[in-house]
PDB file of N, CA, C, O and CB in Angstrom:
ATOM      1  N   MET A   1     175.749  58.125 182.281  1.00  0.00           N
ATOM      2  CA  MET A   1     174.972  57.050 182.852  1.00  0.00           C
ATOM      3  C   MET A   1     175.280  56.930 184.335  1.00  0.00           C
ATOM      4  O   MET A   1     176.441  56.887 184.741  1.00  0.00           O
ATOM      5  CB  MET A   1     175.252  55.730 182.127  1.00  0.00           C
ATOM      6  N   ARG A   2     174.219  56.876 185.141  1.00  0.00           N
ATOM      7  CA  ARG A   2     174.394  56.667 186.584  1.00  0.00           C
ATOM      8  C   ARG A   2     174.526  55.177 186.859  1.00  0.00           C
ATOM      9  O   ARG A   2     173.783  54.370 186.300  1.00  0.00           O
ATOM     10  CB  ARG A   2     173.203  57.272 187.392  1.00  0.00           C
ATOM     11  N   ILE A   3     175.466  54.812 187.717  1.00  0.00           N
ATOM     12  CA  ILE A   3     175.632  53.415 188.103  1.00  0.00           C
ATOM     13  C   ILE A   3     175.036  53.242 189.492  1.00  0.00           C
ATOM     14  O   ILE A   3     175.498  53.864 190.448  1.00  0.00           O
ATOM     15  CB  ILE A   3     177.140  52.982 188.073  1.00  0.00           C
ATOM     16  N   PRO A   4     174.014  52.401 189.609  1.00  0.00           N
ATOM     17  CA  PRO A   4     173.348  52.228 190.902  1.00  0.00           C
ATOM     18  C   PRO A   4     174.168  51.373 191.859  1.00  0.00           C
ATOM     19  O   PRO A   4     174.969  50.539 191.436  1.00  0.00           O
ATOM     20  CB  PRO A   4     171.979  51.604 190.706  1.00  0.00           C
ATOM     21  N   ASN A   5     173.958  51.590 193.147  1.00  0.00           N
ATOM     22  CA  ASN A   5     174.643  50.774 194.151  1.00  0.00           C
ATOM     23  C   ASN A   5     173.904  49.445 194.337  1.00  0.00           C
ATOM     24  O   ASN A   5     172.852  49.222 193.738  1.00  0.00           O
ATOM     25  CB  ASN A   5     174.743  51.537 195.502  1.00  0.00           C
ATOM     26  N   LYS A   6     174.464  48.567 195.173  1.00  0.00           N
ATOM     27  CA  LYS A   6     173.896  47.221 195.365  1.00  0.00           C
ATOM     28  C   LYS A   6     172.473  47.267 195.920  1.00  0.00           C
ATOM     29  O   LYS A   6     171.639  46.436 195.558  1.00  0.00           O
ATOM     30  CB  LYS A   6     174.783  46.408 196.307  1.00  0.00           C
ATOM     31  N   THR A   7     172.196  48.225 196.786  1.00  0.00           N
ATOM     32  CA  THR A   7     170.858  48.345 197.369  1.00  0.00           C
ATOM     33  C   THR A   7     169.829  48.647 196.283  1.00  0.00           C
ATOM     34  O   THR A   7     168.740  48.072 196.274  1.00  0.00           O
ATOM     35  CB  THR A   7     170.833  49.448 198.450  1.00  0.00           C
ATOM     36  N   ILE A   8     170.175  49.539 195.379  1.00  0.00           N
ATOM     37  CA  ILE A   8     169.265  49.889 194.279  1.00  0.00           C
ATOM     38  C   ILE A   8     169.079  48.694 193.354  1.00  0.00           C
ATOM     39  O   ILE A   8     167.962  48.426 192.911  1.00  0.00           O
ATOM     40  CB  ILE A   8     169.802  51.105 193.482  1.00  0.00           C
ATOM     41  N   ILE A   9     170.153  47.974 193.057  1.00  0.00           N
ATOM     42  CA  ILE A   9     170.062  46.790 192.192  1.00  0.00           C
ATOM     43  C   ILE A   9     169.108  45.767 192.821  1.00  0.00           C
ATOM     44  O   ILE A   9     168.251  45.212 192.133  1.00  0.00           O
ATOM     45  CB  ILE A   9     171.475  46.156 191.964  1.00  0.00           C
ATOM     46  N   GLU A  10     169.256  45.522 194.112  1.00  0.00           N
ATOM     47  CA  GLU A  10     168.368  44.575 194.804  1.00  0.00           C
ATOM     48  C   GLU A  10     166.912  45.035 194.718  1.00  0.00           C
ATOM     49  O   GLU A  10     166.014  44.227 194.483  1.00  0.00           O
ATOM     50  CB  GLU A  10     168.788  44.420 196.284  1.00  0.00           C
ATOM     51  N   HIS A  11     166.685  46.338 194.910  1.00  0.00           N
ATOM     52  CA  HIS A  11     165.332  46.889 194.824  1.00  0.00           C
ATOM     53  C   HIS A  11     164.770  46.693 193.408  1.00  0.00           C
ATOM     54  O   HIS A  11     163.617  46.291 193.251  1.00  0.00           O
ATOM     55  CB  HIS A  11     165.333  48.395 195.206  1.00  0.00           C
ATOM     56  N   LEU A  12     165.569  46.973 192.393  1.00  0.00           N
ATOM     57  CA  LEU A  12     165.117  46.801 191.010  1.00  0.00           C
ATOM     58  C   LEU A  12     164.767  45.350 190.721  1.00  0.00           C
ATOM     59  O   LEU A  12     163.780  45.074 190.038  1.00  0.00           O
ATOM     60  CB  LEU A  12     166.191  47.282 190.034  1.00  0.00           C
ATOM     61  N   ARG A  13     165.562  44.424 191.231  1.00  0.00           N
ATOM     62  CA  ARG A  13     165.295  42.996 191.000  1.00  0.00           C
ATOM     63  C   ARG A  13     164.001  42.552 191.666  1.00  0.00           C
ATOM     64  O   ARG A  13     163.309  41.675 191.148  1.00  0.00           O
ATOM     65  CB  ARG A  13     166.458  42.145 191.516  1.00  0.00           C
ATOM     66  N   LYS A  14     163.663  43.149 192.812  1.00  0.00           N
ATOM     67  CA  LYS A  14     162.396  42.832 193.469  1.00  0.00           C
ATOM     68  C   LYS A  14     161.227  43.491 192.737  1.00  0.00           C
ATOM     69  O   LYS A  14     160.148  42.909 192.624  1.00  0.00           O
ATOM     70  CB  LYS A  14     162.424  43.282 194.940  1.00  0.00           C
ATOM     71  N   GLN A  15     161.449  44.693 192.248  1.00  0.00           N
ATOM     72  CA  GLN A  15     160.400  45.455 191.566  1.00  0.00           C
ATOM     73  C   GLN A  15     160.108  44.890 190.169  1.00  0.00           C
ATOM     74  O   GLN A  15     158.968  44.935 189.705  1.00  0.00           O
ATOM     75  CB  GLN A  15     160.808  46.932 191.458  1.00  0.00           C
ATOM     76  N   TYR A  16     161.141  44.358 189.502  1.00  0.00           N
ATOM     77  CA  TYR A  16     161.011  43.862 188.132  1.00  0.00           C
ATOM     78  C   TYR A  16     161.510  42.425 188.011  1.00  0.00           C
ATOM     79  O   TYR A  16     162.499  42.176 187.321  1.00  0.00           O
ATOM     80  CB  TYR A  16     161.779  44.765 187.165  1.00  0.00           C
ATOM     81  N   PRO A  17     160.842  41.471 188.672  1.00  0.00           N
ATOM     82  CA  PRO A  17     161.263  40.074 188.527  1.00  0.00           C
ATOM     83  C   PRO A  17     161.014  39.594 187.095  1.00  0.00           C
ATOM     84  O   PRO A  17     160.226  40.189 186.360  1.00  0.00           O
ATOM     85  CB  PRO A  17     160.511  39.167 189.540  1.00  0.00           C
ATOM     86  N   ALA A  18     161.688  38.522 186.714  1.00  0.00           N
ATOM     87  CA  ALA A  18     161.482  37.941 185.385  1.00  0.00           C
ATOM     88  C   ALA A  18     160.000  37.706 185.154  1.00  0.00           C
ATOM     89  O   ALA A  18     159.297  37.190 186.024  1.00  0.00           O
ATOM     90  CB  ALA A  18     162.271  36.617 185.228  1.00  0.00           C
ATOM     91  N   GLY A  19     159.536  38.087 183.983  1.00  0.00           N
ATOM     92  CA  GLY A  19     158.135  37.921 183.624  1.00  0.00           C
ATOM     93  C   GLY A  19     157.299  39.176 183.784  1.00  0.00           C
ATOM     94  O   GLY A  19     156.160  39.219 183.318  1.00  0.00           O
ATOM     95  N   THR A  20     157.843  40.206 184.438  1.00  0.00           N
ATOM     96  CA  THR A  20     157.114  41.461 184.612  1.00  0.00           C
ATOM     97  C   THR A  20     156.891  42.111 183.255  1.00  0.00           C
ATOM     98  O   THR A  20     157.819  42.226 182.454  1.00  0.00           O
ATOM     99  CB  THR A  20     157.879  42.422 185.557  1.00  0.00           C
ATOM    100  N   LYS A  21     155.661  42.536 183.001  1.00  0.00           N
ATOM    101  CA  LYS A  21     155.330  43.242 181.762  1.00  0.00           C
ATOM    102  C   LYS A  21     155.451  44.744 181.992  1.00  0.00           C
ATOM    103  O   LYS A  21     154.997  45.271 183.008  1.00  0.00           O
ATOM    104  CB  LYS A  21     153.897  42.874 181.273  1.00  0.00           C
ATOM    105  N   VAL A  22     156.076  45.426 181.022  1.00  0.00           N
ATOM    106  CA  VAL A  22     156.237  46.878 181.090  1.00  0.00           C
ATOM    107  C   VAL A  22     155.847  47.488 179.750  1.00  0.00           C
ATOM    108  O   VAL A  22     155.842  46.814 178.720  1.00  0.00           O
ATOM    109  CB  VAL A  22     157.698  47.264 181.466  1.00  0.00           C
ATOM    110  N   VAL A  23     155.523  48.764 179.786  1.00  0.00           N
ATOM    111  CA  VAL A  23     155.269  49.524 178.567  1.00  0.00           C
ATOM    112  C   VAL A  23     156.360  50.591 178.453  1.00  0.00           C
ATOM    113  O   VAL A  23     156.716  51.234 179.441  1.00  0.00           O
ATOM    114  CB  VAL A  23     153.829  50.170 178.578  1.00  0.00           C
ATOM    115  N   LEU A  24     156.879  50.769 177.255  1.00  0.00           N
ATOM    116  CA  LEU A  24     157.940  51.745 177.023  1.00  0.00           C
ATOM    117  C   LEU A  24     157.367  53.160 176.990  1.00  0.00           C
ATOM    118  O   LEU A  24     156.457  53.456 176.216  1.00  0.00           O
ATOM    119  CB  LEU A  24     158.680  51.436 175.707  1.00  0.00           C
ATOM    120  N   ILE A  25     157.909  54.021 177.835  1.00  0.00           N
ATOM    121  CA  ILE A  25     157.515  55.426 177.879  1.00  0.00           C
ATOM    122  C   ILE A  25     158.507  56.276 177.084  1.00  0.00           C
ATOM    123  O   ILE A  25     158.114  57.117 176.276  1.00  0.00           O
ATOM    124  CB  ILE A  25     157.428  55.923 179.342  1.00  0.00           C
ATOM    125  N   ARG A  26     159.817  56.038 177.328  1.00  0.00           N
ATOM    126  CA  ARG A  26     160.850  56.842 176.642  1.00  0.00           C
ATOM    127  C   ARG A  26     162.142  56.038 176.562  1.00  0.00           C
ATOM    128  O   ARG A  26     162.558  55.400 177.529  1.00  0.00           O
ATOM    129  CB  ARG A  26     161.098  58.202 177.386  1.00  0.00           C
ATOM    130  N   MET A  27     162.767  56.082 175.388  1.00  0.00           N
ATOM    131  CA  MET A  27     164.085  55.470 175.213  1.00  0.00           C
ATOM    132  C   MET A  27     164.825  56.276 174.155  1.00  0.00           C
ATOM    133  O   MET A  27     164.373  56.389 173.016  1.00  0.00           O
ATOM    134  CB  MET A  27     163.973  53.950 174.803  1.00  0.00           C
ATOM    135  N   GLU A  28     165.959  56.831 174.540  1.00  0.00           N
ATOM    136  CA  GLU A  28     166.743  57.676 173.641  1.00  0.00           C
ATOM    137  C   GLU A  28     167.751  56.822 172.868  1.00  0.00           C
ATOM    138  O   GLU A  28     168.940  56.805 173.185  1.00  0.00           O
ATOM    139  CB  GLU A  28     167.472  58.792 174.435  1.00  0.00           C
ATOM    140  N   ASP A  29     167.262  56.122 171.862  1.00  0.00           N
ATOM    141  CA  ASP A  29     168.118  55.274 171.052  1.00  0.00           C
ATOM    142  C   ASP A  29     167.465  55.153 169.681  1.00  0.00           C
ATOM    143  O   ASP A  29     166.260  54.916 169.594  1.00  0.00           O
ATOM    144  CB  ASP A  29     168.336  53.865 171.717  1.00  0.00           C
ATOM    145  N   PRO A  30     168.241  55.311 168.608  1.00  0.00           N
ATOM    146  CA  PRO A  30     167.634  55.217 167.276  1.00  0.00           C
ATOM    147  C   PRO A  30     167.055  53.839 166.971  1.00  0.00           C
ATOM    148  O   PRO A  30     166.206  53.715 166.089  1.00  0.00           O
ATOM    149  CB  PRO A  30     168.655  55.566 166.230  1.00  0.00           C
ATOM    150  N   GLN A  31     167.493  52.811 167.678  1.00  0.00           N
ATOM    151  CA  GLN A  31     166.989  51.450 167.477  1.00  0.00           C
ATOM    152  C   GLN A  31     165.854  51.096 168.448  1.00  0.00           C
ATOM    153  O   GLN A  31     165.395  49.954 168.474  1.00  0.00           O
ATOM    154  CB  GLN A  31     168.129  50.451 167.634  1.00  0.00           C
ATOM    155  N   ALA A  32     165.407  52.061 169.234  1.00  0.00           N
ATOM    156  CA  ALA A  32     164.395  51.810 170.268  1.00  0.00           C
ATOM    157  C   ALA A  32     163.076  51.360 169.657  1.00  0.00           C
ATOM    158  O   ALA A  32     162.696  51.803 168.573  1.00  0.00           O
ATOM    159  CB  ALA A  32     164.173  53.066 171.113  1.00  0.00           C
ATOM    160  N   PRO A  33     162.386  50.475 170.364  1.00  0.00           N
ATOM    161  CA  PRO A  33     161.014  50.160 169.953  1.00  0.00           C
ATOM    162  C   PRO A  33     160.168  51.430 170.063  1.00  0.00           C
ATOM    163  O   PRO A  33     160.532  52.351 170.794  1.00  0.00           O
ATOM    164  CB  PRO A  33     160.408  49.004 170.831  1.00  0.00           C
ATOM    165  N   PRO A  34     159.063  51.486 169.357  1.00  0.00           N
ATOM    166  CA  PRO A  34     158.191  52.671 169.467  1.00  0.00           C
ATOM    167  C   PRO A  34     157.652  52.837 170.883  1.00  0.00           C
ATOM    168  O   PRO A  34     157.415  51.851 171.581  1.00  0.00           O
ATOM    169  CB  PRO A  34     157.021  52.571 168.476  1.00  0.00           C
ATOM    170  N   GLU A  35     157.458  54.082 171.303  1.00  0.00           N
ATOM    171  CA  GLU A  35     156.834  54.337 172.602  1.00  0.00           C
ATOM    172  C   GLU A  35     155.492  53.627 172.641  1.00  0.00           C
ATOM    173  O   GLU A  35     154.762  53.602 171.650  1.00  0.00           O
ATOM    174  CB  GLU A  35     156.661  55.867 172.861  1.00  0.00           C
ATOM    175  N   GLY A  36     155.172  53.052 173.788  1.00  0.00           N
ATOM    176  CA  GLY A  36     153.924  52.306 173.937  1.00  0.00           C
ATOM    177  C   GLY A  36     154.082  50.813 173.698  1.00  0.00           C
ATOM    178  O   GLY A  36     153.144  50.046 173.916  1.00  0.00           O
ATOM    179  N   THR A  37     155.278  50.392 173.244  1.00  0.00           N
ATOM    180  CA  THR A  37     155.521  48.970 173.025  1.00  0.00           C
ATOM    181  C   THR A  37     155.560  48.249 174.364  1.00  0.00           C
ATOM    182  O   THR A  37     156.135  48.749 175.331  1.00  0.00           O
ATOM    183  CB  THR A  37     156.840  48.747 172.247  1.00  0.00           C
ATOM    184  N   ILE A  38     154.946  47.073 174.416  1.00  0.00           N
ATOM    185  CA  ILE A  38     154.928  46.242 175.612  1.00  0.00           C
ATOM    186  C   ILE A  38     156.108  45.275 175.548  1.00  0.00           C
ATOM    187  O   ILE A  38     156.443  44.750 174.486  1.00  0.00           O
ATOM    188  CB  ILE A  38     153.574  45.471 175.745  1.00  0.00           C
ATOM    189  N   GLY A  39     156.722  45.054 176.693  1.00  0.00           N
ATOM    190  CA  GLY A  39     157.828  44.115 176.759  1.00  0.00           C
ATOM    191  C   GLY A  39     157.794  43.307 178.038  1.00  0.00           C
ATOM    192  O   GLY A  39     157.077  43.635 178.983  1.00  0.00           O
ATOM    193  N   GLU A  40     158.584  42.243 178.050  1.00  0.00           N
ATOM    194  CA  GLU A  40     158.696  41.373 179.215  1.00  0.00           C
ATOM    195  C   GLU A  40     160.118  41.437 179.745  1.00  0.00           C
ATOM    196  O   GLU A  40     161.081  41.293 178.991  1.00  0.00           O
ATOM    197  CB  GLU A  40     158.302  39.913 178.866  1.00  0.00           C
ATOM    198  N   VAL A  41     160.241  41.654 181.049  1.00  0.00           N
ATOM    199  CA  VAL A  41     161.556  41.677 181.694  1.00  0.00           C
ATOM    200  C   VAL A  41     162.054  40.240 181.807  1.00  0.00           C
ATOM    201  O   VAL A  41     161.349  39.360 182.301  1.00  0.00           O
ATOM    202  CB  VAL A  41     161.493  42.367 183.107  1.00  0.00           C
ATOM    203  N   LEU A  42     163.287  40.018 181.339  1.00  0.00           N
ATOM    204  CA  LEU A  42     163.924  38.713 181.469  1.00  0.00           C
ATOM    205  C   LEU A  42     164.784  38.655 182.721  1.00  0.00           C
ATOM    206  O   LEU A  42     164.884  37.613 183.369  1.00  0.00           O
ATOM    207  CB  LEU A  42     164.769  38.404 180.234  1.00  0.00           C
ATOM    208  N   ALA A  43     165.414  39.799 183.063  1.00  0.00           N
ATOM    209  CA  ALA A  43     166.310  39.876 184.222  1.00  0.00           C
ATOM    210  C   ALA A  43     166.715  41.325 184.427  1.00  0.00           C
ATOM    211  O   ALA A  43     166.438  42.187 183.592  1.00  0.00           O
ATOM    212  CB  ALA A  43     167.570  38.969 184.031  1.00  0.00           C
ATOM    213  N   VAL A  44     167.378  41.583 185.552  1.00  0.00           N
ATOM    214  CA  VAL A  44     168.016  42.873 185.827  1.00  0.00           C
ATOM    215  C   VAL A  44     169.510  42.592 185.948  1.00  0.00           C
ATOM    216  O   VAL A  44     169.919  41.750 186.746  1.00  0.00           O
ATOM    217  CB  VAL A  44     167.436  43.564 187.145  1.00  0.00           C
ATOM    218  N   ASP A  45     170.331  43.297 185.156  1.00  0.00           N
ATOM    219  CA  ASP A  45     171.774  43.041 185.203  1.00  0.00           C
ATOM    220  C   ASP A  45     172.442  43.811 186.335  1.00  0.00           C
ATOM    221  O   ASP A  45     171.779  44.532 187.081  1.00  0.00           O
ATOM    222  CB  ASP A  45     172.421  43.414 183.871  1.00  0.00           C
ATOM    223  N   ASP A  46     173.747  43.655 186.459  1.00  0.00           N
ATOM    224  CA  ASP A  46     174.497  44.263 187.564  1.00  0.00           C
ATOM    225  C   ASP A  46     174.650  45.775 187.449  1.00  0.00           C
ATOM    226  O   ASP A  46     175.164  46.409 188.371  1.00  0.00           O
ATOM    227  CB  ASP A  46     175.855  43.642 187.647  1.00  0.00           C
ATOM    228  N   LEU A  47     174.215  46.368 186.335  1.00  0.00           N
ATOM    229  CA  LEU A  47     174.224  47.821 186.178  1.00  0.00           C
ATOM    230  C   LEU A  47     172.822  48.407 186.325  1.00  0.00           C
ATOM    231  O   LEU A  47     172.625  49.613 186.178  1.00  0.00           O
ATOM    232  CB  LEU A  47     174.809  48.203 184.819  1.00  0.00           C
ATOM    233  N   GLY A  48     171.848  47.539 186.618  1.00  0.00           N
ATOM    234  CA  GLY A  48     170.480  48.005 186.809  1.00  0.00           C
ATOM    235  C   GLY A  48     169.661  48.063 185.533  1.00  0.00           C
ATOM    236  O   GLY A  48     168.513  48.506 185.562  1.00  0.00           O
ATOM    237  N   SER A  49     170.224  47.627 184.412  1.00  0.00           N
ATOM    238  CA  SER A  49     169.466  47.601 183.163  1.00  0.00           C
ATOM    239  C   SER A  49     168.483  46.447 183.178  1.00  0.00           C
ATOM    240  O   SER A  49     168.783  45.365 183.683  1.00  0.00           O
ATOM    241  CB  SER A  49     170.407  47.487 181.952  1.00  0.00           C
ATOM    242  N   LEU A  50     167.303  46.689 182.618  1.00  0.00           N
ATOM    243  CA  LEU A  50     166.322  45.630 182.459  1.00  0.00           C
ATOM    244  C   LEU A  50     166.626  44.908 181.156  1.00  0.00           C
ATOM    245  O   LEU A  50     166.621  45.518 180.088  1.00  0.00           O
ATOM    246  CB  LEU A  50     164.863  46.191 182.472  1.00  0.00           C
ATOM    247  N   ILE A  51     166.890  43.617 181.243  1.00  0.00           N
ATOM    248  CA  ILE A  51     167.109  42.794 180.059  1.00  0.00           C
ATOM    249  C   ILE A  51     165.724  42.461 179.524  1.00  0.00           C
ATOM    250  O   ILE A  51     164.905  41.895 180.249  1.00  0.00           O
ATOM    251  CB  ILE A  51     167.955  41.482 180.382  1.00  0.00           C
ATOM    252  N   MET A  52     165.446  42.803 178.270  1.00  0.00           N
ATOM    253  CA  MET A  52     164.082  42.806 177.753  1.00  0.00           C
ATOM    254  C   MET A  52     163.858  41.886 176.570  1.00  0.00           C
ATOM    255  O   MET A  52     164.779  41.524 175.838  1.00  0.00           O
ATOM    256  CB  MET A  52     163.708  44.179 177.366  1.00  0.00           C
ATOM    257  N   ARG A  53     162.591  41.523 176.415  1.00  0.00           N
ATOM    258  CA  ARG A  53     162.072  40.923 175.188  1.00  0.00           C
ATOM    259  C   ARG A  53     160.837  41.748 174.840  1.00  0.00           C
ATOM    260  O   ARG A  53     159.809  41.646 175.509  1.00  0.00           O
ATOM    261  CB  ARG A  53     161.734  39.358 175.360  1.00  0.00           C
ATOM    262  N   TRP A  54     160.938  42.561 173.797  1.00  0.00           N
ATOM    263  CA  TRP A  54     159.839  43.431 173.385  1.00  0.00           C
ATOM    264  C   TRP A  54     158.918  42.686 172.437  1.00  0.00           C
ATOM    265  O   TRP A  54     159.359  41.801 171.704  1.00  0.00           O
ATOM    266  CB  TRP A  54     160.371  44.714 172.720  1.00  0.00           C
ATOM    267  N   GLU A  55     157.626  43.045 172.449  1.00  0.00           N
ATOM    268  CA  GLU A  55     156.637  42.386 171.600  1.00  0.00           C
ATOM    269  C   GLU A  55     156.920  42.550 170.111  1.00  0.00           C
ATOM    270  O   GLU A  55     156.458  41.746 169.301  1.00  0.00           O
ATOM    271  CB  GLU A  55     155.269  42.921 171.908  1.00  0.00           C
ATOM    272  N   ASN A  56     157.673  43.580 169.744  1.00  0.00           N
ATOM    273  CA  ASN A  56     157.992  43.773 168.331  1.00  0.00           C
ATOM    274  C   ASN A  56     159.252  42.995 167.915  1.00  0.00           C
ATOM    275  O   ASN A  56     159.724  43.138 166.787  1.00  0.00           O
ATOM    276  CB  ASN A  56     158.179  45.262 168.040  1.00  0.00           C
ATOM    277  N   GLY A  57     159.793  42.176 168.824  1.00  0.00           N
ATOM    278  CA  GLY A  57     160.957  41.357 168.497  1.00  0.00           C
ATOM    279  C   GLY A  57     162.283  41.954 168.919  1.00  0.00           C
ATOM    280  O   GLY A  57     163.308  41.276 168.849  1.00  0.00           O
ATOM    281  N   SER A  58     162.293  43.209 169.357  1.00  0.00           N
ATOM    282  CA  SER A  58     163.531  43.860 169.793  1.00  0.00           C
ATOM    283  C   SER A  58     164.012  43.263 171.117  1.00  0.00           C
ATOM    284  O   SER A  58     163.217  42.762 171.912  1.00  0.00           O
ATOM    285  CB  SER A  58     163.321  45.385 169.937  1.00  0.00           C
ATOM    286  N   GLY A  59     165.299  43.326 171.332  1.00  0.00           N
ATOM    287  CA  GLY A  59     165.877  42.886 172.594  1.00  0.00           C
ATOM    288  C   GLY A  59     166.643  43.996 173.282  1.00  0.00           C
ATOM    289  O   GLY A  59     167.447  43.737 174.177  1.00  0.00           O
ATOM    290  N   LEU A  60     166.400  45.242 172.869  1.00  0.00           N
ATOM    291  CA  LEU A  60     167.128  46.376 173.430  1.00  0.00           C
ATOM    292  C   LEU A  60     166.787  46.545 174.908  1.00  0.00           C
ATOM    293  O   LEU A  60     165.615  46.574 175.284  1.00  0.00           O
ATOM    294  CB  LEU A  60     166.804  47.667 172.652  1.00  0.00           C
ATOM    295  N   ASN A  61     167.819  46.656 175.740  1.00  0.00           N
ATOM    296  CA  ASN A  61     167.641  46.768 177.186  1.00  0.00           C
ATOM    297  C   ASN A  61     167.195  48.162 177.606  1.00  0.00           C
ATOM    298  O   ASN A  61     167.447  49.146 176.910  1.00  0.00           O
ATOM    299  CB  ASN A  61     168.929  46.410 177.896  1.00  0.00           C
ATOM    300  N   VAL A  62     166.525  48.229 178.757  1.00  0.00           N
ATOM    301  CA  VAL A  62     166.128  49.489 179.377  1.00  0.00           C
ATOM    302  C   VAL A  62     167.271  49.900 180.304  1.00  0.00           C
ATOM    303  O   VAL A  62     167.558  49.205 181.279  1.00  0.00           O
ATOM    304  CB  VAL A  62     164.752  49.356 180.162  1.00  0.00           C
ATOM    305  N   VAL A  63     167.917  51.012 180.009  1.00  0.00           N
ATOM    306  CA  VAL A  63     169.091  51.460 180.752  1.00  0.00           C
ATOM    307  C   VAL A  63     168.669  52.266 181.978  1.00  0.00           C
ATOM    308  O   VAL A  63     167.908  53.228 181.877  1.00  0.00           O
ATOM    309  CB  VAL A  63     170.015  52.301 179.850  1.00  0.00           C
ATOM    310  N   TYR A  64     169.187  51.847 183.152  1.00  0.00           N
ATOM    311  CA  TYR A  64     168.881  52.519 184.411  1.00  0.00           C
ATOM    312  C   TYR A  64     169.284  53.994 184.340  1.00  0.00           C
ATOM    313  O   TYR A  64     170.396  54.320 183.924  1.00  0.00           O
ATOM    314  CB  TYR A  64     169.600  51.820 185.586  1.00  0.00           C
ATOM    315  N   GLY A  65     168.378  54.875 184.745  1.00  0.00           N
ATOM    316  CA  GLY A  65     168.665  56.302 184.807  1.00  0.00           C
ATOM    317  C   GLY A  65     168.564  57.026 183.473  1.00  0.00           C
ATOM    318  O   GLY A  65     168.720  58.246 183.421  1.00  0.00           O
ATOM    319  N   GLU A  66     168.307  56.294 182.393  1.00  0.00           N
ATOM    320  CA  GLU A  66     168.223  56.911 181.065  1.00  0.00           C
ATOM    321  C   GLU A  66     166.851  56.696 180.431  1.00  0.00           C
ATOM    322  O   GLU A  66     166.211  57.646 179.978  1.00  0.00           O
ATOM    323  CB  GLU A  66     169.313  56.347 180.149  1.00  0.00           C
ATOM    324  N   ASP A  67     166.411  55.460 180.403  1.00  0.00           N
ATOM    325  CA  ASP A  67     165.168  55.098 179.749  1.00  0.00           C
ATOM    326  C   ASP A  67     164.040  55.019 180.772  1.00  0.00           C
ATOM    327  O   ASP A  67     164.291  54.957 181.976  1.00  0.00           O
ATOM    328  CB  ASP A  67     165.317  53.764 179.004  1.00  0.00           C
ATOM    329  N   LEU A  68     162.806  55.020 180.293  1.00  0.00           N
ATOM    330  CA  LEU A  68     161.670  55.020 181.201  1.00  0.00           C
ATOM    331  C   LEU A  68     160.619  54.020 180.739  1.00  0.00           C
ATOM    332  O   LEU A  68     160.183  54.038 179.588  1.00  0.00           O
ATOM    333  CB  LEU A  68     161.063  56.421 181.304  1.00  0.00           C
ATOM    334  N   VAL A  69     160.221  53.143 181.664  1.00  0.00           N
ATOM    335  CA  VAL A  69     159.125  52.201 181.429  1.00  0.00           C
ATOM    336  C   VAL A  69     158.175  52.272 182.606  1.00  0.00           C
ATOM    337  O   VAL A  69     158.498  52.831 183.654  1.00  0.00           O
ATOM    338  CB  VAL A  69     159.652  50.747 181.226  1.00  0.00           C
ATOM    339  N   ARG A  70     156.997  51.695 182.417  1.00  0.00           N
ATOM    340  CA  ARG A  70     156.004  51.611 183.466  1.00  0.00           C
ATOM    341  C   ARG A  70     155.467  50.186 183.471  1.00  0.00           C
ATOM    342  O   ARG A  70     155.244  49.595 182.414  1.00  0.00           O
ATOM    343  CB  ARG A  70     154.861  52.658 183.262  1.00  0.00           C
ATOM    344  N   LYS A  71     155.262  49.639 184.665  1.00  0.00           N
ATOM    345  CA  LYS A  71     154.678  48.298 184.758  1.00  0.00           C
ATOM    346  C   LYS A  71     153.289  48.302 184.156  1.00  0.00           C
ATOM    347  O   LYS A  71     152.544  49.276 184.265  1.00  0.00           O
ATOM    348  CB  LYS A  71     154.627  47.812 186.222  1.00  0.00           C
ATOM    349  N   VAL A  72     152.957  47.184 183.517  1.00  0.00           N
ATOM    350  CA  VAL A  72     151.618  46.991 182.979  1.00  0.00           C
ATOM    351  C   VAL A  72     150.816  46.255 184.036  1.00  0.00           C
ATOM    352  O   VAL A  72     151.244  45.215 184.536  1.00  0.00           O
ATOM    353  CB  VAL A  72     151.640  46.202 181.619  1.00  0.00           C
ATOM    354  N   ALA A  73     149.675  46.784 184.370  1.00  0.00           N
ATOM    355  CA  ALA A  73     148.807  46.153 185.373  1.00  0.00           C
ATOM    356  C   ALA A  73     148.333  44.808 184.841  1.00  0.00           C
ATOM    357  O   ALA A  73     148.136  44.646 183.637  1.00  0.00           O
ATOM    358  CB  ALA A  73     147.588  47.067 185.723  1.00  0.00           C
ATOM    359  N   ALA A  74     148.154  43.859 185.725  1.00  0.00           N
ATOM    360  CA  ALA A  74     147.665  42.540 185.344  1.00  0.00           C
ATOM    361  C   ALA A  74     146.361  42.701 184.581  1.00  0.00           C
ATOM    362  O   ALA A  74     145.437  43.378 185.031  1.00  0.00           O
ATOM    363  CB  ALA A  74     147.471  41.632 186.588  1.00  0.00           C
ATOM    364  N   GLY A  75     146.307  42.069 183.421  1.00  0.00           N
ATOM    365  CA  GLY A  75     145.083  42.136 182.615  1.00  0.00           C
ATOM    366  C   GLY A  75     145.072  43.287 181.615  1.00  0.00           C
ATOM    367  O   GLY A  75     144.056  43.520 180.960  1.00  0.00           O
ATOM    368  N   GLY A  76     146.185  44.013 181.486  1.00  0.00           N
ATOM    369  CA  GLY A  76     146.228  45.088 180.482  1.00  0.00           C
ATOM    370  C   GLY A  76     147.087  46.231 180.918  1.00  0.00           C
ATOM    371  O   GLY A  76     147.844  46.128 181.883  1.00  0.00           O
ATOM    372  N   GLU A  77     146.969  47.333 180.199  1.00  0.00           N
ATOM    373  CA  GLU A  77     147.768  48.521 180.484  1.00  0.00           C
ATOM    374  C   GLU A  77     147.126  49.242 181.610  1.00  0.00           C
ATOM    375  O   GLU A  77     147.619  50.286 182.036  1.00  0.00           O
ATOM    376  CB  GLU A  77     147.909  49.437 179.257  1.00  0.00           C
TER     377      GLU A  77
END
């Protein structure tokens, strides 16, 4: 796992403020929501992980440098 520096953390917090909707592209975890699941960012932690609330009820975080999500455009995917 790559640990981002403070500049990257600040950038991530601006890019993914609380309430940002994302769609899951890839997550290497047996407990991961299915690809294509929509989630809402609750926060970005000090390691750059996105703290999530997924539409399927999962709370699994998006790990910086490992998992991949894409912002959902306002009004849909």
